[in-house]
Every structure is written in structure tokens, then in C-alpha cells.
Backbone as ProteinMPNN parsed JSONL, in Angstrom:
{"seq_chain_A": "MKILAFGRLNELVGSSQIEIDTVNSVQELRHELNRLFPQLEREVFAIAVNKVVVTDELNLDNNSEVALLPPFSGG", "coords_chain_A": {"N_chain_A": [[8.96, -5.081, -5.052], [6.815, -2.971, -6.923], [5.082, -0.252, -5.616], [2.28, 1.714, -5.771], [1.177, 4.908, -4.761], [-1.649, 6.773, -3.92], [-3.459, 9.914, -3.944], [-3.738, 11.487, -0.778], [-2.002, 9.698, 0.441], [0.143, 9.514, -1.262], [1.336, 11.988, -0.804], [2.089, 11.629, 1.885], [4.014, 9.568, 1.824], [5.812, 10.709, 0.189], [6.151, 10.271, -2.511], [4.855, 9.074, -5.643], [5.348, 6.513, -6.188], [6.854, 3.697, -4.727], [9.418, 1.321, -3.787], [9.433, -1.889, -2.432], [10.83, -4.831, -1.304], [10.85, -6.822, 0.574], [8.728, -8.288, 1.615], [6.102, -10.728, 2.079], [3.391, -10.911, 2.263], [0.242, -9.115, 2.391], [-0.232, -8.224, 4.953], [2.393, -8.182, 6.046], [3.376, -6.219, 4.368], [1.881, -3.954, 5.192], [2.947, -3.669, 7.809], [5.64, -3.117, 7.191], [5.356, -0.752, 5.703], [4.345, 0.925, 7.73], [6.571, 0.966, 9.381], [8.502, 2.215, 7.758], [7.193, 4.581, 7.095], [5.943, 6.129, 9.464], [3.79, 7.897, 9.777], [1.718, 6.808, 8.347], [0.401, 5.037, 9.995], [-1.726, 6.273, 11.244], [-3.532, 6.611, 9.273], [-6.365, 5.707, 7.272], [-6.641, 3.32, 4.838], [-6.994, 1.436, 1.812], [-5.617, -1.535, 0.336], [-4.774, -2.487, -2.855], [-4.26, -5.22, -4.99], [-3.063, -6.108, -8.041], [-5.165, -4.664, -9.17], [-7.383, -5.253, -7.58], [-9.08, -4.817, -4.575], [-7.846, -6.019, -1.542], [-7.555, -8.319, 1.301], [-5.591, -8.423, 4.357], [-4.498, -10.967, 4.501], [-3.669, -11.962, 2.072], [-1.16, -13.409, 0.013], [1.84, -12.144, -1.439], [3.791, -11.562, -4.41], [6.838, -10.682, -6.134], [6.008, -9.793, -8.596], [3.566, -8.669, -8.301], [1.202, -6.064, -8.731], [0.83, -3.379, -6.79], [-1.258, -1.137, -5.001], [-1.804, 1.706, -2.968], [-4.652, 2.906, -1.577], [-6.498, 5.728, -0.796], [-9.386, 6.606, 1.251], [-12.384, 7.092, -0.628], [-15.102, 8.713, -2.321], [-18.078, 8.458, -4.247], [-20.155, 10.103, -6.681]], "CA_chain_A": [[7.765, -4.853, -5.816], [6.448, -1.573, -7.107], [3.87, 0.128, -4.89], [1.784, 3.026, -6.168], [0.455, 5.596, -3.688], [-2.561, 7.746, -4.506], [-4.055, 10.932, -3.091], [-3.013, 11.917, 0.417], [-0.948, 8.722, 0.739], [1.26, 9.947, -2.097], [1.973, 13.084, -0.075], [2.676, 11.139, 3.13], [5.227, 8.784, 1.563], [6.733, 11.568, -0.541], [6.317, 9.838, -3.891], [3.717, 8.314, -6.161], [5.778, 5.123, -6.357], [7.961, 3.256, -3.877], [9.813, -0.076, -3.986], [9.664, -2.697, -1.234], [11.037, -6.201, -1.769], [11.101, -7.724, 1.703], [7.464, -8.73, 2.208], [5.47, -11.864, 1.411], [1.937, -10.825, 2.396], [-0.267, -7.759, 2.561], [-0.013, -7.881, 6.362], [3.801, -7.796, 6.165], [3.517, -4.941, 3.672], [1.383, -2.895, 6.102], [3.939, -3.479, 8.881], [6.824, -2.466, 6.627], [4.979, 0.634, 5.392], [4.271, 1.664, 8.999], [7.946, 1.148, 9.872], [9.171, 3.199, 6.908], [6.411, 5.821, 7.067], [5.112, 6.053, 10.673], [2.591, 8.707, 9.635], [0.659, 5.988, 7.753], [-0.324, 4.305, 11.042], [-2.95, 7.014, 11.594], [-4.355, 6.743, 8.065], [-7.21, 4.606, 6.818], [-6.474, 3.137, 3.396], [-7.109, 0.075, 1.292], [-4.529, -1.994, -0.516], [-5.225, -3.252, -4.013], [-3.227, -6.02, -5.652], [-3.508, -6.407, -9.404], [-6.402, -3.9, -9.376], [-8.462, -5.775, -6.744], [-8.884, -4.519, -3.156], [-7.605, -7.313, -0.895], [-7.385, -8.368, 2.75], [-4.2, -8.554, 4.793], [-4.045, -12.355, 4.457], [-3.216, -12.325, 0.731], [0.273, -13.507, -0.232], [2.332, -11.295, -2.529], [5.06, -11.896, -5.048], [7.477, -9.471, -6.664], [5.338, -9.367, -9.824], [2.278, -8.077, -7.965], [1.027, -4.62, -8.854], [0.22, -2.994, -5.521], [-1.636, 0.271, -4.901], [-2.342, 2.196, -1.698], [-5.82, 3.702, -1.97], [-7.152, 6.464, 0.281], [-10.851, 6.56, 1.155], [-12.938, 7.934, -1.688], [-16.561, 8.623, -2.433], [-18.58, 8.728, -5.592], [-21.217, 11.079, -6.684]], "C_chain_A": [[7.471, -3.366, -5.854], [5.12, -1.329, -6.408], [3.506, 1.546, -5.29], [0.988, 3.617, -5.012], [-0.371, 6.716, -4.306], [-3.058, 8.734, -3.46], [-3.146, 11.358, -1.947], [-1.854, 10.969, 0.753], [0.314, 9.027, -0.064], [2.043, 11.033, -1.37], [2.697, 12.571, 1.174], [3.947, 10.326, 2.914], [6.231, 9.546, 0.716], [6.967, 11.176, -1.985], [5.067, 9.099, -4.344], [4.057, 6.837, -6.331], [6.944, 4.824, -5.432], [8.245, 1.789, -4.19], [10.037, -0.737, -2.632], [9.757, -4.146, -1.678], [11.134, -7.225, -0.644], [9.834, -8.26, 2.343], [6.851, -9.861, 1.389], [3.951, -11.83, 1.477], [1.531, -9.364, 2.543], [-0.06, -7.312, 4.009], [1.433, -7.442, 6.592], [4.048, -6.451, 5.49], [3.044, -3.795, 4.556], [2.389, -2.618, 7.214], [5.179, -2.738, 8.363], [6.529, -1.012, 6.26], [4.91, 1.48, 6.654], [5.654, 1.908, 9.587], [8.65, 2.25, 9.08], [8.508, 4.57, 6.946], [5.452, 5.819, 8.259], [3.823, 6.862, 10.588], [1.435, 7.915, 9.013], [-0.162, 5.241, 8.801], [-1.642, 4.971, 11.398], [-3.923, 7.115, 10.424], [-5.188, 5.492, 7.809], [-7.025, 4.502, 5.311], [-6.608, 1.668, 3.039], [-5.859, -0.246, 0.484], [-5.141, -2.831, -1.63], [-4.028, -3.984, -4.603], [-3.788, -6.448, -7.0], [-4.926, -5.887, -9.644], [-7.616, -4.444, -8.623], [-8.141, -5.445, -5.288], [-8.856, -5.854, -2.404], [-7.551, -7.173, 0.627], [-5.914, -8.581, 3.079], [-3.65, -9.969, 4.666], [-3.467, -12.768, 3.104], [-1.694, -12.378, 0.663], [0.636, -12.686, -1.452], [3.545, -11.93, -3.184], [5.605, -10.63, -5.695], [6.846, -8.977, -7.96], [3.985, -8.733, -9.566], [2.304, -6.575, -8.209], [0.217, -4.166, -7.653], [-0.084, -1.496, -5.518], [-2.194, 0.565, -3.52], [-3.436, 3.199, -2.048], [-6.441, 4.408, -0.78], [-8.664, 6.284, 0.177], [-11.339, 7.494, 0.049], [-14.453, 7.762, -1.689], [-16.963, 8.983, -3.849], [-19.699, 9.756, -5.551], [-21.948, 11.14, -7.984]], "O_chain_A": [[7.828, -2.613, -4.947], [4.163, -2.085, -6.575], [4.314, 2.466, -5.167], [0.216, 2.915, -4.359], [0.129, 7.505, -5.108], [-3.079, 8.445, -2.264], [-1.945, 11.561, -2.128], [-0.837, 11.404, 1.293], [1.427, 8.815, 0.418], [3.273, 10.997, -1.33], [3.796, 13.029, 1.484], [4.863, 10.386, 3.733], [7.365, 9.101, 0.536], [7.884, 11.692, -2.625], [4.316, 8.566, -3.528], [3.179, 6.013, -6.584], [7.903, 5.593, -5.354], [7.416, 1.101, -4.785], [10.75, -0.2, -1.785], [8.859, -4.643, -2.358], [11.47, -8.383, -0.894], [9.859, -8.652, 3.509], [7.048, -9.949, 0.177], [3.286, -12.631, 0.819], [2.366, -8.493, 2.787], [0.252, -6.148, 4.26], [1.674, -6.438, 7.262], [4.834, -5.639, 5.98], [3.725, -2.775, 4.664], [2.658, -1.459, 7.53], [5.696, -1.841, 9.028], [7.364, -0.135, 6.484], [5.362, 2.625, 6.658], [5.887, 2.937, 10.221], [9.312, 3.112, 9.657], [9.18, 5.596, 6.841], [4.266, 5.536, 8.088], [2.852, 6.535, 11.271], [0.28, 8.321, 9.145], [-1.297, 4.85, 8.531], [-2.582, 4.293, 11.814], [-5.022, 7.65, 10.575], [-4.765, 4.372, 8.096], [-7.228, 5.477, 4.588], [-6.365, 0.782, 3.859], [-5.147, 0.643, 0.017], [-5.916, -3.755, -1.385], [-2.929, -3.437, -4.699], [-4.848, -7.068, -7.082], [-5.766, -6.566, -10.234], [-8.754, -4.136, -8.979], [-7.049, -5.757, -4.812], [-9.722, -6.706, -2.598], [-7.507, -6.067, 1.166], [-5.1, -8.878, 2.204], [-2.433, -10.151, 4.72], [-2.838, -13.821, 3.001], [-1.014, -11.498, 1.192], [-0.158, -12.548, -2.383], [4.239, -12.743, -2.573], [4.904, -9.623, -5.789], [7.118, -7.854, -8.384], [3.318, -8.299, -10.506], [3.297, -5.902, -7.931], [-0.951, -4.528, -7.515], [0.725, -0.688, -5.973], [-2.96, -0.223, -2.968], [-3.191, 4.201, -2.72], [-6.873, 3.745, 0.164], [-9.17, 5.86, -0.862], [-10.764, 8.56, -0.175], [-14.998, 6.806, -1.137], [-16.267, 9.719, -4.548], [-20.115, 10.204, -4.483], [-22.882, 11.93, -8.131]]}, "name": "protein", "num_of_chains": 1, "seq": "MKILAFGRLNELVGSSQIEIDTVNSVQELRHELNRLFPQLEREVFAIAVNKVVVTDELNLDNNSEVALLPPFSGG"}
């Protein structure tokens, strides 16, 4: 599945887009991201699937649009 990384997370993973196909849930995705990019373990970020911020319990499929979102504030 295609994973988009925004803001500081883009810098930490070295790209605005990465591919990961070995996960079935958001929780598995977090574990795989931490394995591939250990620097993410210290970061606070949300995961959105199909443009909705989700919890780690959500199941994923290869057609999901996934985004890693750093903390942000409005004004």
C-alpha cells in the first residue's frame, strides 16, 4: 500500500511516499514503520486512512490510502 508522509515525518523517512505491503492493521503498520524507521518511535503522529484519522485497531487493505500526519495547529 502507498503511504504518504507529511511535514517532519517526510524528512524522517526520507520521502513523501513509501510502499509497505506486509501489514493488515494500523497497529501492524506502526510496528513496521518503527522497524524500518527507528527514528519514528520518538515521534508523535496520527495515521489517516482514506482521509479519516483512525485508531490502531483498524484493519487495512492494499487499496487503503494511508497518510502519516504530524501534530498541527490551526489559527
